[in-house]
C-alpha positions in Angstrom: 108.8 27.4 139.1 108.4 29.6 142.1 110.6 32.2 140.8 108.1 32.7 138.0 105.2 33.1 140.5 107.1 36.3 141.8 108.4 37.7 139.0 105.8 37.5 136.5 103.4 40.4 136.8 100.2 38.3 135.9 100.9 35.7 138.2 100.9 38.5 141.0 97.2 39.8 140.9 96.9 39.8 144.5 99.9 41.8 144.9 99.3 45.5 145.9 100.5 47.7 142.9 103.6 49.9 143.8 102.8 53.2 145.2 104.4 56.6 143.9 106.7 58.4 146.1 104.0 61.1 146.5 101.7 58.8 147.8 104.3 57.3 150.3 105.1 60.5 151.3 101.4 61.4 152.0 100.6 58.7 153.8 103.9 59.1 156.1 102.8 62.5 156.5 99.5 61.4 157.6 100.8 58.9 160.1 103.0 61.6 161.6 100.0 63.9 162.1 97.9 61.2 163.9 101.1 60.6 166.0 100.9 64.4 166.7 97.1 64.1 167.5 97.3 61.4 169.9 100.2 63.0 171.9 98.6 66.2 172.3 95.2 64.5 173.2 96.8 62.6 175.9 98.7 65.6 176.9 95.2 67.4 177.2 93.8 64.6 179.4 96.9 64.4 181.9 96.6 68.2 182.1 93.0 67.9 183.1 93.1 64.7 185.3 92.8 65.1 188.8 96.1 64.8 190.6 94.9 62.1 193.0 94.7 59.7 190.0 98.5 59.9 189.0 99.6 57.3 191.1 97.1 55.0 189.8 99.0 55.5 186.4 102.0 55.2 188.2 103.2 59.0 187.7 104.5 61.8 189.9 103.2 65.1 189.7 106.7 66.1 188.4 106.5 63.5 185.8 103.1 64.8 184.8 104.0 68.5 184.6 107.2 67.6 182.3 104.8 65.7 180.3 102.1 68.2 179.7 104.9 71.0 179.1 106.2 69.2 175.8 105.0 70.3 172.5 103.0 67.7 170.7 106.2 67.1 167.9 108.6 65.9 170.9 108.2 62.4 171.9 
């Protein structure tokens, strides 16, 4: 009986419909762009931050300079 509940479509009304490859690709692209935006915003904030606050974040000036020089697509 359990197998029937998982295989018969009428019994899985609560299950999410299968997504097309295009919609999965667009969702992955949107997620990637969101990550890039977050990296860019974080690096801008570090660049604009007062260097006296770096130790509060556990960072050195060299680490901050290295981070803010990275392009947004590099983790």
